[in-house]
N, C-alpha and C positions, 0 to 999 in steps of 0.2 A: 277398034275391037280386033282387027287383024293383027297388029303387033303382038297383043297379048295371046292371040291362039299360037303365033309363031314361038313365043317364048315358052308356053306351055308345052309345045311339041318338042321343043329343044330340050326342056327339063325332062320330059319322059324319056327321050333318047338317051340323055347323059344318065338317067338313073338305071335304065336297062344295062348300059355299058358298065356303070359302077357295080352293079349286082353281079354280073359276069366276072368282073375283076375281083371282087370280094370272094367268089367262090374259087378263084385260083389262087388267091393269097394264102400262103401258109407261114404262120408264125410259131416259132419254138419258145416254150418257156421251160424253165428248168429249177431244180431244188436240190439241196445236198451236194452242192458242188458239181452239178452235172450227173449225179447218180441216178436221177429220174429225170426224164425229158419228156414233154407232151408237145405235140404239133397240133394247132388248131387252125382251121381255115377262118376267112374273113367273115364267114356267116355263123362263127362261133360253135362249130361242130368239131369235136376231138377227132382227129384223123389218125393219130398214132400215139402209143405211149412205149417208150423205151426204158428199160430198167437195166443198170449195171448189174451183172450177175453177183457181184460182192454184196450188194444190198439184199439181194434174194437169199443168198446163202446164209446171211447173218441170221435169218429167221425172225428178226423183230417186226411182226405184222403191224403193230401200232406204228412204229417208226415209218415203215413204208406207205402205210395209208396216209400218214401226215406229210411225207415227201411228195406223193402223188397229188394230193390236194393243194399243196403248195405250188407244184409245177403247173397244175391246171390253172390256178389262180393267176400265177405269173403269165401264162401264155394268154388268158383272157384279157388281161391288163394291156399286154402287148398288142393284141388285136384291137382293143377299143382305141388305142392311141393311133393306130394305122388308119382305122376306119374314120376316126374324126378328121385325120389329116387329109384323107381322100375326099370326104364330104365337104370339108371347109374349102378345099381347092376347087371342087365342082362348083360350090355356092359363090365363091369369089369370081370364077370364070363367067358365072351367068349374072354377075353383079346383084347377088342376093345376099342378104345379112345371114351369117352363120355364127351364133355365139358359142358354138362348141358343145360337146357333150350329147350324145344320142342316148 
């Protein structure tokens, strides 16, 4: 029983460390050739949205909305990849199976 408790404690410590790392992780997604850039942290929270002034001046609200949505989706996809890599590494380091995909 003792080895299981040690493993559980190790998993809890590693998960706490992972959560802190994910809060620090920032991934950028973009759309429109970089006209819209969005930063999302590893906890999937949008941190910043940057718009090229030329896109704003164009006045095409519908296009701008589409570009923002595409940039957010790109950032979230990249975060998902980074999170899966970190969780997979953690699981592998603990000898646990990780099929991927959170």
